C-alpha positions in Angstrom: 81.4 42.3 104.4 84.2 42.5 101.8 82.6 39.7 99.8 79.2 41.4 99.8 80.8 44.7 98.7 82.7 42.9 95.9 79.5 41.2 94.7 77.6 44.5 94.7 80.4 46.2 92.6 80.5 43.3 90.2 76.7 43.4 89.8 76.6 47.1 89.3 79.4 47.0 86.7 77.6 44.3 84.7 74.4 46.3 84.8 76.2 49.4 83.5 77.9 47.4 80.7 74.5 46.0 79.6 72.9 49.5 79.6 75.8 50.9 77.5 75.5 48.1 75.0 71.8 48.5 74.5 72.1 52.3 74.3 74.8 52.2 71.7 72.8 49.9 69.5 69.8 52.2 69.6 71.8 55.3 69.1 74.0 54.0 66.2 73.8 55.7 62.8 73.2 52.4 61.1 70.1 51.8 63.3 68.7 55.2 62.6 69.2 55.0 58.8 67.9 51.5 58.6 64.8 52.1 60.6 63.8 55.7 60.4 64.7 57.1 56.9 62.2 58.5 54.4 62.6 55.7 51.9 61.6 53.1 54.5 58.7 55.3 55.7 57.4 55.5 52.1 57.7 51.7 51.6 56.1 51.0 55.0 53.1 53.3 54.1 52.6 51.6 50.7 52.8 48.1 52.2 50.4 49.0 55.0 48.0 50.5 52.6 48.2 47.4 50.4 47.4 45.3 53.5 44.3 47.5 54.3 46.0 49.3 57.2 45.1 53.0 56.8 47.2 54.6 59.6 46.6 58.4 59.3 48.4 59.9 62.2 48.7 63.6 63.1 51.5 65.1 65.1 51.9 68.0 67.5 49.9 69.4 70.3 46.1 69.0 70.2 43.5 70.6 72.3 40.5 68.3 72.9 37.3 70.1 73.7 35.3 66.9 73.7 37.5 63.8 74.4 34.5 61.5 74.3 33.5 62.6 70.8 37.1 62.3 69.7 37.2 58.7 70.8 33.8 58.1 69.1 35.2 59.6 65.9 38.3 57.5 65.9 36.2 54.3 66.4 33.7 55.4 63.7 36.5 56.0 61.1 38.1 52.7 61.9 34.8 50.7 61.7 33.4 52.5 58.7 36.5 53.1 56.5 39.3 51.2 58.2 41.1 54.4 58.8 43.0 54.6 62.1 43.3 58.3 62.9 45.0 59.5 66.1 47.6 61.9 67.4 51.0 60.3 67.6 52.6 63.0 69.8 55.0 65.9 69.3 58.1 64.1 68.0 58.2 63.3 64.3 61.0 61.5 62.5 61.9 61.5 58.8 60.3 58.0 58.6 57.0 59.1 60.2 56.8 62.3 58.1 57.2 60.4 54.8 54.9 57.6 56.0 52.2 60.1 56.8 52.5 62.0 53.6 52.3 58.9 51.4 49.5 57.3 53.5 47.4 60.4 53.4 47.8 60.6 49.6 46.8 57.0 49.2 43.8 57.4 51.5 42.7 60.5 49.5 42.9 58.5 46.3 40.8 55.7 47.8 38.2 57.7 49.7 38.3 61.2 48.2 40.1 64.3 49.4 37.2 65.2 51.7 37.2 61.9 53.7 38.2 63.4 57.0 35.6 66.2 56.8 33.0 63.8 55.5 33.6 61.2 58.2 33.6 64.0 60.8 30.2 65.1 59.8 28.9 61.5 59.6 30.2 60.8 63.1 28.7 64.0 64.5 25.3 63.1 63.2 25.5 59.6 64.7 26.9 61.0 68.0 23.9 63.3 68.3 21.6 60.3 68.1 23.4 58.5 70.9 22.9 61.4 73.4 
């Protein structure tokens, strides 16, 4: 019984040490500055755009009145223009804020400032035909 209890305590302590190490690495200032700063977000957006990856994410709470159409619209934009448009949640970092700003500007330069309204109207017309 003593041996089993000792093994359980040793196992638990090793688990806790592993969790603390992983957590400290993710929470360190160096990690956050290296991964999530505005400069990296700007560079990542420029590189993705150059590679033809047009990731245009929105942030915050959205209310979907027609989830099926929203999915259709996302697929249409990706297929027709290569634009990946989706909501990325409520939490926005410095990296994602700068990434989104730069990517949106580049997409506007390539497709025009009305690309989202234009693609919305195009998708709505096609969606009506599929009903």
